[in-house]
GUGU-176753 format. One line per field, with one value per residue (C-alpha): residue in one letter; z, y, x. Coordinates in steps of 0.02 Angstrom, whole numbers, always signed. Each point is the difference from the previous one (the first is absolute). Example, Ala and Ser with C-alpha at 12.3 -4.5 7.8 and 13.67 -1.06 7.14 Angstrom:
r: A_S
c3: +390_-33
c2: -225_+172
c1: +615_+69
REM end
This chain:
r: M_K_K_L_T_S_T_L_A_V_A_L_F_C_A_S_I_H_S_F_A_Q_I_Q_V_S_G_K_V_E_D_S_Q_G_R_L_P_Q_A_K_I_L_T_N_D_N_K_T_F_V_L_T_D_N_Q_G_N_F_T_I_I_I_P_E_G_S_T_S_I_I_V_T_Y_E_G_Y_S_D_K_K_I_D_I_D_L_S_A_N_P_K_T_A_D_L_G_V_I_V_L_E_N_R_E_K_V_K_S_I_E_G_V_I_I_A_S_A_Y_K_P_S_Q_A_R_A_L_N_I_K_K_N_S_E_T_I_S_D_V_L_A_S_D_A_I_G_K_L_P_D_R_N_A_A_E_A_I_Q_R_L_P_A_V_T_I_E_R_D_M_G_E_G_R_F_A_A_V_R_G_T_P_I_Q_W_S_S_S_T_L_N_G_N_R_M_P_S_A_S_G_D_Y_A_N_R_G_L_Q_M_D_I_F_P_S_E_L_I_Q_Y_V_K_L_S_K_T_L_T_P_D_M_D_G_D_A_I_G_G_T_I_D_F_I_T_K_T_A_V_N_K_E_T_F_S_V_N_L_A_G_G_Y_V_N_Q_S_Q_S_S_S_Y_N_A_S_V_V_Y_G_N_K_I_T_D_K_L_K_F_I_T_S_A_V_I_W_N_R_D_T_G_I_D_N_F_Q_M_V_Y_D_F_N_N_K_N_K_G_K_S_F_A_I_N_Q_L_Q_L_R_D_Y_I_A_Q_R_R_T_L_G_F_N_G_A_L_D_Y_Q_I_N_K_N_N_K_L_Y_F_K_G_L_Y_S_Q_Y_I_D_R_Q_N_V_R_E_S_Y_F_N_F_N_T_K_N_V_Q_L_Q_A_R_H_A_D_Y_I_T_D_L_Y_S_F_D_L_G_G_E_H_K_L_S_D_K_L_K_M_D_W_S_L_V_N_S_R_S_S_F_E_F_N_S_P_K_N_L_S_K_D_E_R_G_Y_P_I_V_L_F_R_Q_D_M_T_Y_G_N_L_S_G_D_G_L_K_Y_L_A_M_D_S_P_D_G_I_G_D_A_S_D_I_V_L_P_H_N_L_S_A_L_D_P_S_R_L_Y_L_Y_Q_T_I_I_S_R_N_K_N_S_E_R_D_Y_R_A_Q_L_N_F_N_Y_K_L_N_D_K_I_N_L_K_A_G_G_K_L_I_N_K_D_K_N_F_A_S_S_V_Y_V_W_M_P_S_K_L_L_G_I_P_G_S_A_P_L_V_Y_L_N_Q_L_Q_T_E_D_F_P_Y_N_G_G_F_L_N_P_L_N_N_P_F_N_S_V_L_I_N_Q_I_T_N_G_Q_I_D_Q_V_Y_T_P_E_F_M_A_A_N_T_I_L_N_I_Q_G_A_S_T_G_S_N_L_A_S_S_Y_S_G_K_E_N_V_Y_S_A_Y_V_M_G_N_F_R_L_T_D_K_F_T_V_I_G_G_I_R_N_E_Y_N_V_T_N_F_K_G_N_R_V_V_Q_Q_G_N_T_A_N_A_E_P_V_E_R_E_N_K_Y_N_A_F_L_P_M_V_N_M_K_Y_N_L_D_E_N_T_I_L_R_A_S_Y_T_R_S_F_A_R_P_D_F_S_D_L_N_P_G_L_Q_I_N_D_A_L_Q_T_I_T_E_G_N_A_G_L_Q_P_T_Y_A_N_S_F_D_V_M_F_E_K_Y_F_S_N_L_G_I_I_S_V_G_S_F_Y_K_R_L_S_N_I_I_Y_Q_D_Q_T_T_E_Q_R_N_G_L_T_Y_L_K_T_S_P_N_N_L_E_Q_G_W_L_F_G_L_E_A_N_F_S_K_R_F_T_E_L_P_G_I_L_Q_H_F_G_L_E_G_N_Y_T_F_V_D_S_K_T_E_I_P_V_Y_Q_N_G_N_A_I_D_K_I_E_T_A_L_P_K_Q_A_K_H_I_F_N_I_S_V_F_Y_E_T_D_K_F_M_I_R_L_A_G_N_Y_K_G_K_Y_L_N_A_I_R_S_M_A_G_P_E_H_Y_Q_W_F_D_K_N_F_T_L_D_T_T_A_S_Y_A_L_S_K_R_I_R_L_F_I_E_L_N_N_L_L_N_E_P_N_R_F_Y_H_G_E_A_A_R_T_E_S_V_S_Y_T_G_F_R_G_Q_M_G_V_S_L_N_F
c3: +566_-88_+82_-79_-172_+9_+56_-151_-119_+68_-25_-185_-32_+71_-107_-160_+35_+47_-173_-78_-21_+20_-102_-53_+8_-59_-17_+37_+137_-22_+56_-90_+22_-66_+58_+178_+71_+148_-13_+102_-118_+102_-29_+60_+143_+53_+17_-147_-67_-115_-24_-153_-51_-37_-168_+78_-78_+83_-17_+128_+19_+60_+56_-140_+28_+62_-88_+73_+70_+107_-25_+163_+12_+135_+14_-131_+9_-32_-178_-46_-174_-79_-117_-156_-55_-133_-147_+91_+174_+42_-18_+1_-44_+96_-100_+91_+179_+48_+179_-14_+52_+71_+91_+128_+36_+153_+75_+42_+165_-74_+41_-115_-66_-105_-57_-175_+45_+66_-153_+8_+201_-33_-134_+129_+154_-105_-53_+171_+79_-118_-27_+48_+93_+123_-108_-33_-166_-76_-147_-142_+69_+180_-74_-84_+159_+90_-39_-69_-168_-9_+52_+150_+69_-37_+97_+158_+55_+23_+182_+34_-159_+12_-140_-27_-91_-115_-12_+87_-120_+42_-78_+87_+110_+149_+70_+176_+61_-117_-122_-162_-92_+98_-66_-190_-114_-144_-152_-36_+110_-78_+101_-84_-38_+74_-48_+80_+39_+182_+38_-86_+108_-56_+73_-137_-17_+5_-46_-173_+2_-11_+103_-145_-80_+133_+22_+160_+124_+107_+132_+62_+166_-2_-161_-78_-108_-160_+33_-13_+166_+20_+102_+186_+20_-110_-186_-67_-166_-113_-111_-159_-91_-110_-165_+25_-60_-51_-60_+142_-16_+136_+17_+162_-19_+138_+46_+158_+105_+76_+154_+21_-180_-9_-175_-94_-37_-107_-15_-140_-20_-133_-12_-146_-30_-98_-88_-178_-23_+121_+11_-5_+140_+49_+117_+1_+117_+12_+124_+23_+148_-5_+158_+77_+171_+122_+175_+114_+103_+138_+77_+101_-25_+168_+28_+68_-61_+121_+116_+145_+58_+39_-152_-106_+35_-91_-155_-150_-128_-7_-157_-81_-141_-116_-133_-137_-114_-154_-7_-128_+21_-175_+1_-135_+33_-119_+12_-137_+25_-138_+49_-125_+73_+158_+61_-73_+15_-37_+70_-19_+129_-24_+106_-29_+138_-6_+144_-37_+141_-47_+155_+43_+162_+90_+152_+123_+103_+145_+52_+169_+17_-164_+30_-173_-86_-148_-129_-101_-146_-99_-113_-97_-88_+85_-126_+51_-116_+26_-108_+14_-137_+58_-122_+74_-23_+102_-56_+68_-43_+80_+123_+139_-71_-54_-47_-14_-64_-27_-80_+61_-53_+111_+31_+100_-45_+84_-63_+44_-166_+19_-49_-188_-74_+22_-89_+48_+81_+87_+97_+174_+165_-15_+174_-3_+163_+69_+154_+109_+149_+167_+180_+133_+158_+140_+15_+161_+94_-101_-167_-63_-27_+116_+38_+181_+76_-60_+24_+139_+50_-47_-144_-154_-102_+48_-59_-114_-103_-27_-69_-83_+103_-151_+45_-178_-142_-138_-150_-186_-43_+127_-36_-132_-112_+97_-97_-133_+7_-101_+84_-131_+31_-118_+65_-63_+53_-133_+47_-112_+93_-52_+99_-5_+116_+18_+106_+19_+95_+81_+63_+90_+148_-66_-144_-27_-90_-64_-116_-24_-56_-86_+28_-99_+76_-64_+108_-69_+103_-71_+121_-4_+61_-98_+85_-70_+93_-55_-31_+109_+148_-42_+0_-195_-62_-139_+52_-38_+141_+113_-52_+131_+18_-40_-173_-44_-33_+161_+47_+154_+147_+94_-108_-8_+157_+127_+80_+160_+18_+128_+124_-44_-116_+115_-140_-101_+45_-75_-168_-156_-173_-88_-176_-132_-83_-162_+72_+77_-164_-82_+127_-79_-172_-66_-34_+179_+69_-115_+30_+195_-5_+89_+3_+16_+174_+14_-145_-74_+67_+181_+129_+63_-176_-43_+150_+8_-170_-27_-88_+53_-56_+120_-54_+113_-28_+104_+29_+118_+28_+114_+53_+47_+131_+65_+138_+62_-43_+116_-8_-142_-19_-132_-6_-88_-44_-120_-43_-87_-60_-29_-98_-8_-89_+26_-79_+55_+45_+129_+24_+103_+21_+32_-12_-171_-66_-3_-61_-41_-49_-52_+122_-21_+127_-10_+152_-2_+149_+17_+90_+59_+61_+92_+17_+85_+9_+110_-14_+123_-24_+171_-83_-168_+45_+126_-55_+102_-94_+42_-110_-6_-149_-37_-111_-50_-52_-138_+28_-85_-171_+76_+133_-115_-107_+24_-12_+118_+29_+114_+23_+80_+6_+106_+81_-52_-69_-90_-68_-54_+36_-142_+121_+106_+56_-10_+168_+49_+99_+89_+20_+121_-15_+71_-49_+69_-117_+26_-157_+26_-96_-103_-47_+178_+79_+161_-8_+124_-27_+38_-84_+43_-111_+41_-108_-45_-112_+13_-121_+67_-37_+105_+58_+61_+22_-90_+12_-171_-16_+181_-6_+48_-133_+23_-107_-49_-80_+1_+110_+76_+180_+94_+54_+49_+42_-50_+88_-34_+39_-114_+17_-133_+17_-141_+50_-92_+133_-97_+148_+77_-38_-121_-72_+109_-100_-138_+107_+8_+76_-54_+97_+17_+130_-17_+148_-57_+95_-52_+63_-71_+49_-93_+26_+33_-77_+42_-108_-84_+162_+101_+150_+50_-64_-3_+19_-120_-87_-190_-90_-78_+123_+82_+159_-18_-168_-5_-125_+32_-115_+27_-148_-42_-144_-93_-171_-66_+123_+92_+104_+87_+119_+12_+121_-8_+141_-3_+159_+26_-67_-13_-172_+7_+104_+19_+85_+18_+86_+116_+35_+74_-187_-92_-113_+46_-105_+107_+25_-143_-24_-174_-25_-171_-60_-158_-43_-148_-65_-147_-105_-85_-23_-120_+61_+166_+70_+112_+110_+86_+130_+59_+154_+82_+152_-98_+112_-14_-18_+141_+42_+160_+68_+140_+106_-51_+54_-118_-177_-144_-144_-35_-169_-44_-158_+29_-59_-169_-63_-161_-63_-148_-97_-17_-164_-20_-165
c2: +946_+137_+129_-67_+2_+166_+66_-98_+76_+178_-23_-67_+143_+129_-80_+13_+201_+13_-82_+167_+138_-94_-1_-178_+9_-137_-24_-123_+6_-46_+27_-14_-201_-17_+0_+18_-98_+52_+182_+114_+129_+132_+149_+152_+9_-175_-64_-113_-132_-142_-114_-39_-172_-124_+79_+184_+52_+98_+87_+121_+104_+178_+128_+126_+163_-105_+44_-132_-164_-60_-156_-89_-143_-79_+53_+140_+189_+34_+85_+121_-15_+149_-46_+82_-18_+136_-136_-90_+58_-181_-114_+24_-127_+49_-133_-61_+76_-38_+3_+19_-148_+87_-98_+122_+51_+68_-111_+50_+55_+101_-119_-35_-181_-65_-167_-95_-102_+125_+12_-187_+4_+136_-87_-147_+108_+96_-164_-57_+161_+20_-181_-50_-150_-47_-32_+4_+47_-23_+96_-49_+108_-62_-180_+39_+75_-169_-150_-105_-88_-63_+58_-114_+70_+179_-7_-78_+162_+60_-16_-179_-82_-165_-96_-185_-29_-129_-16_+175_+86_+76_-121_+25_+144_-5_+157_+19_-177_-95_-129_+32_-40_+120_+160_+58_+29_+111_+81_+160_-44_-179_-146_-98_-189_-115_-162_-72_-164_+19_+38_+4_+140_+177_+89_+86_-66_+176_-47_-17_+187_+129_+147_+101_-8_+90_+175_-14_-145_+49_-117_+42_-90_+50_-13_+97_-77_+35_-115_-193_-67_-154_+96_-48_+58_+144_+40_+18_+96_+18_+144_+0_+140_+93_+106_+170_+177_+18_-98_-107_-106_-97_-155_-91_-119_-97_-137_-108_-146_-146_-63_-164_-73_+116_+63_+167_+79_+147_+97_+131_+96_+133_+117_+106_+93_+157_+94_-55_+135_+112_-143_-165_-35_-147_-81_-164_-82_-170_-78_-143_-78_-146_-79_-169_-31_-138_-74_-113_-99_-128_-84_-122_-112_-36_-162_+105_-113_-145_-41_-31_+178_-14_-76_+133_+107_-118_+51_-100_+96_+134_+98_+101_+95_+123_+103_+92_+106_+99_+127_+115_+133_+79_+140_+106_+137_+120_+137_+101_+142_+67_+174_+1_+163_+80_-102_-168_-108_-185_-90_-158_-86_-154_-105_-151_-75_-166_-83_-143_-91_-134_-97_-126_-83_-149_-87_-115_-104_-96_-121_-45_-92_-106_-13_+45_+180_+69_+131_+86_+109_+105_+162_+77_+171_+74_+112_+133_+112_+140_+125_+128_+98_+147_+104_+136_+168_+141_+123_+149_-7_+174_+131_-129_-183_-87_-183_-111_-181_-139_-173_-93_-167_-80_-165_-82_-174_-109_-161_-106_-13_-128_-100_+75_-174_-44_+63_+145_-111_-110_+135_+28_+13_-144_-78_-141_-99_-105_-109_-82_-107_+79_-25_+156_+38_+111_-83_-20_-154_-35_+0_+179_+157_+163_+167_-25_+115_-142_-156_-124_-31_+167_-70_+108_+157_+187_+89_+126_-128_-181_-108_-163_-108_-117_-156_-27_+131_+52_-114_+31_-187_-49_+151_-87_+76_-14_+98_+130_+107_+143_+121_+80_+169_+107_+130_+153_+139_+99_+153_+109_+143_+139_+148_+153_+156_+149_+151_+135_+164_+53_+158_+38_-92_-148_-124_-156_-160_-150_-147_-183_-128_-177_-120_-177_-97_-158_-117_-151_-89_-166_-88_-171_-93_-148_-117_-130_-129_-123_-168_-94_+88_-68_-179_-26_-143_+50_+183_+90_+48_+138_+174_+86_+175_-23_-68_+162_+181_+87_+179_+89_+27_+103_+149_+175_+2_-120_-52_+94_+99_+109_-155_-39_-146_-136_-127_+5_-183_-74_+103_-87_+41_+5_-46_+133_+80_-78_-176_+34_+37_-168_-105_+52_-60_-163_-66_+13_-82_-140_-40_-1_-71_+144_-17_+119_-31_+150_+80_+108_-126_-1_+57_+152_+69_-30_+93_+153_+67_+114_+151_+127_+150_+155_+123_+156_+131_+156_+158_+150_+168_+131_+183_+122_+122_+150_+34_+152_+80_-119_-160_-122_-166_-122_-148_-127_-176_-127_-159_-146_-156_-147_-169_-124_-165_-118_-172_-133_-179_-124_-136_-161_-87_-184_-84_+53_+41_+170_+17_+183_+80_+190_+111_+177_+112_+173_+127_+173_+131_+182_+122_+161_+124_+166_+130_+160_+112_+168_+144_+121_+146_+85_+112_+10_-123_-111_-125_-132_-145_-138_-139_-151_-122_-183_-81_-192_-118_-131_-187_-46_-83_-158_-14_-3_-135_-134_-137_-144_-137_-146_-97_-176_-32_+152_+14_+190_+96_+165_+105_+185_+91_+86_+61_+103_+163_+160_+78_+158_+140_+140_+134_+146_+131_+162_+103_+152_+110_+141_+83_+118_+115_-84_-138_-94_-95_-92_-107_-134_-103_-175_-122_-144_-128_-121_-161_-130_-159_-6_-130_-116_-179_-130_-155_-135_-191_-92_-185_-90_-202_-5_+97_+171_+122_+163_+123_+176_+129_+189_+48_+173_+35_+100_+160_+82_+179_+111_+155_+117_+162_+118_+138_+94_+135_+100_+151_+102_+92_+160_+112_-65_+88_-42_-168_-70_+94_-135_-143_-80_-154_-98_-151_-101_-130_-122_-110_-142_-132_-108_-166_-131_-178_-160_-144_-184_-144_-192_-106_+132_+95_+155_-43_+150_+179_+75_+182_+75_+171_+3_-85_+118_+147_+84_+105_+124_+81_+148_+91_+144_+99_+133_+104_+148_+112_+144_+71_-118_-133_-124_-149_-106_-151_-97_-141_-121_-99_-141_-79_-193_-68_-178_-69_-169_-74_-182_-27_-185_+10_+146_+173_-77_-49_+164_+76_+181_+128_+79_+188_+76_+167_+47_+154_+87_+165_+110_+143_+121_+158_+110_+53_+120_+30_-144_-133_-87_-141_-114_-158_-126_-137_-125_-117_+73_-113_-145_-47_-172_-67_-112_-104_-96_-148_+33_+101_+120_-115_-149_+62_-72_+93_+127_+85_+133_+109_+109_+185_+83_+161_+97_+176_+93_+160_+91_+113_+117_+85
c1: -1996_-131_+100_+173_-91_-56_+170_+73_-129_+35_+195_-29_-106_+115_+142_-103_-34_+194_+57_-51_+113_+166_+153_+91_+200_+96_+190_+150_+126_+188_+172_+165_-12_-179_-194_-32_-132_-123_+48_-134_-80_-96_-121_+79_-123_+64_-171_+4_+132_+39_+146_+90_-7_+142_+39_+4_-170_-140_-162_-69_-159_+27_-127_-46_+122_+145_+157_+141_+27_+149_+86_+72_+125_+86_+180_-31_-29_-190_-42_-122_-66_-103_-145_-27_-181_+4_-23_-138_-92_-52_+140_+210_+131_+163_+96_+164_+43_+173_+67_+180_+93_+154_+145_-45_-171_-103_-130_-166_+63_+144_+135_+144_+25_+137_-29_+25_-156_-105_-125_-32_-32_-113_-107_-17_-51_-124_-87_-5_-53_-140_-70_-162_+62_+130_+145_+181_+96_+174_+45_+131_+142_-42_+4_+161_+89_-32_+106_-138_-2_-172_-176_-10_+154_-47_-175_+77_+64_-189_-83_-81_+75_+104_+72_+52_+153_+72_+198_-1_-103_-174_-149_-171_-55_-122_-92_-46_+37_-122_+38_+86_-167_-103_+82_-40_+143_-69_+86_-79_-156_-21_+46_+140_+0_+121_+79_+157_+100_-23_-185_-178_-54_-66_+169_+98_+174_+66_+190_-52_-50_+169_-19_+60_-166_-99_-47_-89_-48_-157_-47_-188_-21_-192_-102_-125_-149_+74_+143_-2_-66_+119_+128_-12_+186_-9_+32_+175_-16_+149_-42_+127_+78_-121_+13_+101_-29_+176_+152_+77_+147_+78_+131_+61_+149_+75_+116_+5_+56_-94_+102_-96_+27_+162_-47_-34_-174_-55_-156_-55_-158_-55_-150_-50_-156_-49_-148_-21_-142_-94_-124_+102_+124_+115_+103_+104_+116_+110_+94_+124_+73_+103_+88_+50_-59_+6_-45_+87_-124_-6_-164_-72_-151_-77_-111_-124_-159_+64_-125_+129_+24_+185_+43_-88_+142_+123_+89_-39_+104_+143_-11_+145_-49_+114_-99_+79_-117_+25_-134_-55_-145_-50_-144_-79_-127_-90_-132_-96_-117_-110_-87_-160_-35_-17_-146_+63_+139_+58_+153_+94_+108_+101_+133_+85_+114_+104_+83_+117_+80_+137_+16_+141_-27_+105_-67_+65_-140_+66_-148_+31_-167_+29_+208_+40_+67_-70_+75_-134_+63_-133_+9_-135_-58_-155_-83_-134_-74_-123_-92_-128_-89_-115_-105_-112_-69_-53_-150_-63_-189_-45_+67_-55_+8_+145_+16_+151_+12_+148_+16_+144_+73_+129_+83_+134_+72_+130_+93_+149_+108_+145_+89_+19_+30_-173_-146_-115_-121_+122_+87_-15_+112_+116_+71_+135_+7_+144_-1_+117_-16_+62_+14_-3_+69_-43_-169_-106_-19_-168_+99_-64_+84_-50_+57_+67_-126_-130_+98_-71_+177_+88_+93_-25_+60_-5_-160_+99_+86_-32_+143_-45_+134_+2_+113_+70_+43_-116_+72_-20_+14_-127_-125_-119_-134_-154_-131_-25_-138_-86_-117_-112_-88_-91_-135_-75_-124_-89_-105_-118_-77_-125_-27_-119_-12_-98_+36_-117_+57_-162_+96_+154_-49_-81_+81_-112_+89_-68_+56_+31_+120_-1_+140_+27_+130_+74_+122_+87_+119_+86_+120_+64_+153_+85_+110_+124_+98_+138_-88_+131_-62_-187_+74_-19_+104_+126_+16_+165_+112_-36_+80_+119_+40_+192_-50_-79_+61_+19_+76_+72_-114_-49_-19_+71_+113_-96_-154_-67_+159_-76_-17_+185_-47_-46_-61_+162_+52_-162_-7_+61_+8_-177_-66_+2_-145_+41_+15_-178_-71_+76_-77_-171_+60_-85_+170_+58_-174_+5_+184_-13_-178_-93_-181_-143_-93_-110_-86_-145_-121_+53_-121_+105_+24_-181_-71_+131_-53_-165_-76_-115_-94_-55_-110_-33_-146_+39_-97_+24_-70_+84_+11_+132_-95_+108_-117_+103_+157_+96_-121_-6_-98_+32_-129_-98_-37_+85_-78_+109_-101_+120_-19_+141_+5_+147_+27_+122_+8_-55_+120_+1_+172_-4_+171_+69_-169_-67_-186_-37_-162_-24_-84_-66_-65_-91_-6_-86_+11_-36_+108_-95_+129_-52_+137_+25_+163_+7_+126_+5_+128_+37_+108_+90_+126_-88_-124_-95_-77_-119_-76_-112_+26_-63_+108_+34_+136_-38_+50_+164_-6_+77_-115_-147_+76_-159_+118_+16_+134_-31_+171_-45_+190_+35_-171_-8_-145_+34_-141_-38_-152_-87_-123_+108_-65_+97_+74_-87_+63_-93_+143_+13_+135_+55_+160_+66_+125_+101_+104_+155_+100_+143_-119_+0_-143_-57_-149_-66_-150_-90_-105_-117_-59_-148_+29_-118_+18_+184_+78_+123_+77_-102_+69_-121_-2_-130_-60_+2_-30_+50_+155_+56_+43_+74_-95_+64_-120_-29_-151_-73_+20_-142_+84_+160_+59_+164_+49_+156_+79_+97_+124_+91_+136_+88_+117_+132_+101_+18_-7_+161_+159_+132_+25_-133_-136_+23_-31_-189_-83_-143_-82_-155_-59_-150_-66_-127_-93_-124_-99_-100_-47_+39_-105_+78_-92_-22_-88_-80_-61_+72_+76_+92_+61_+162_+14_+144_+51_-16_+140_+144_-60_+151_-47_+137_+71_+96_+100_+138_+97_+132_+47_+123_-49_+61_-42_+127_+48_-114_+41_-131_-9_-158_-43_-157_-53_-128_-33_-35_-166_-90_+49_-97_-134_+21_-175_+19_+167_-44_+76_+162_+40_-68_+135_+55_+98_+131_+27_+94_+88_+79_+108_+29_+84_-1_+97_+13_+80_-58_+142_-114_-192_+1_+131_-10_+110_-72_+43_-123_+36_-118_+6_+150_-16_-27_-148_-73_-168_-27_-147_-27_-109_-117_+125_+132_+148_-53_+77_-108_+85_+136_+42_+132_+0_+140_+21_-27_+44_+14_+67_-52_-48_-166_-11_-151_-1
REM end
């Protein structure tokens, strides 16, 4: 230890002596399209270098007597810049250094490239190559040349990334086989708040975020201490467009068609930026995307909780669903830079995005166990808003010391907002149910519905399509109004963040950094379900007659050309005309309810409503210290520690349901925990274009907000207990990574790597049995597992075949493959005691993922075919039922294409087509042959023009 201390002391002393007799050179590197991040600036002896920041700025210290520097950028020719020291022998400002962005330019190895998208690809590869971590990058034009309309669909092209879709559109992203909430989605380095109607977790709903607002996407698979530590899978940082040095004006206009809804769509975006003065610069952008989309879906509900093993494979219900959604994504982005002087800058960044999803859903439920059929009609506006305001500054306090700070206010909110004829507080998601008694055929000898493969006597349906075999027709004159429901959901998340960083450059080989961040978060989740029924069904004397479907306004069904056309419309014989949206809204008027004596049977004071709503606060106090040590010309170590102290306080209700009475009392829980996170990243340059990386990082994932709800509901009628767990501990991961990267001319790359994560405190939904008053209750609550592991392999390839003759030189190939495996053990309880353990993979972790893209590019024309494969994965663990009843997502391959043609330097025509193969989303039950759910979303496409003025 003494020897190490002495060595460091000598190094620091030598560094202080070396700081004399030096020249400080600064400047900015650009091409014709803007700033060049991560450009390498070298002294003329090639012994010292620095990298430009995201704005293209650099400052380098060169030895006295030097008269030039060299600027290099992957895919561009090296450029030597002479330094004029006549005005000041100690400092030199070189201003803007422009690397020519020609349509044909020599790469660093002298090979000719012709590509309309080469500058964007060069930016992305330079950021990746010079990154301190194992990372992947997409730049704005690279996003534009892929047929992806939102942030999730753009990043699915990166290695080890999978997405979950909603109606065919990407919504959530997962990295390296980890759950969605284990990865951090950040905007300009700050984690975004999340609010949606489907989940109350920490995963960002990315379909609210248009890809046109993005300048870069950087996926960091390993972390450094200056990054938020709650990112076991990785950090997906969306870097928005920044202020420009010269006037920029571009417009994109497109129109399209969505096959599933048989409707048109349109998309438009505009970007404008300029320099108001030499010190004040700005950029603004806006985008709108309007489209109709849809799903045709059928699924089966198996009786998997039945204690009789054979009967647990009986089908209780067949569900047919037809979704049509009118969706609008609206986004605005603005940035303002004010250069006070050469040492001080202030900036402001603002973003607003709104996502409106107007859903119309018509469902048919064939209930084999209760011998009836139910039609369900619903529609609602899903409204999600997101905004973020970021005020900050960058200050050069001395030649060696820099400081930056930022203050961020961001908020995301969600609500159901229908029907419009109700007051704002009464709106939600209206659902109208009709019921008709029904008998069914093709049943097994025990009177139950099965697949033939599961039936005790072989009588049943094929596994790919289950038909209802109803013995009488669905009849509007017999389908009576059974229930009306409004599901209300309003939730929001608000973040305040303050951050301060200091960067001290000891010398050209040692850079030290330290800082801290404060986060104050508010989460509010208000959820309730209101139910009404006709009084006649409740046996109340003097009730009005039942209302039948044929007495109400209906419309043709199925919508827009058919239901499950790819399967040759197997259910057409059981589809009848459906109630209109306008009629649904009228059902909720006081006049309709009074005339038909419809009474409320579940309201605000019902146990489930009291227990489901909660509010919470989360404060995080973070600090870090780190260093970047260039130990040799080839070997760099970036290491340090981060500490995040967390305090959560959540409020809910403890509810005991006895008969029709719900007794509730408020409950409040506080939890404190500390996350100590050492991290080290090592980078060894075998040569200029060959890099070996290795890292160890400790990271964590905070519990989901819904899991922290301290509410408790005990239902004596159903013999169930549902409870949150405000004392949950975060999941921790000790991660080990290694990556080999080889860069080639013409912006090619081969990389292979491996990662291993040792997991502890994994959070899962625990199902146990518990004795209460001599009865057995099923208890569901989140809990921590002891440990698990996750292992993976990655490979990435990109190549332009410029060495081939003739037309072949314009072809290229990009691909990546990821293998992931994991294991954890879930305990099985009986009467509160663990009696066994089940070994399983992590949910939603696909073992095999790959992307493949074949392209043809010239200076004017480009066409690209992109495929994405996601292997099967475990979607839902049903621990009480056992592995034979787990739900699995089946393998999935989607194929998309895009093409463009440049009419001139400023005008480009383009066309985009998605899901060319109309690949379904399929879930199966236990084994691949047993279908549980199938959904078709069709293909969509658009064509348009891009104008750059």
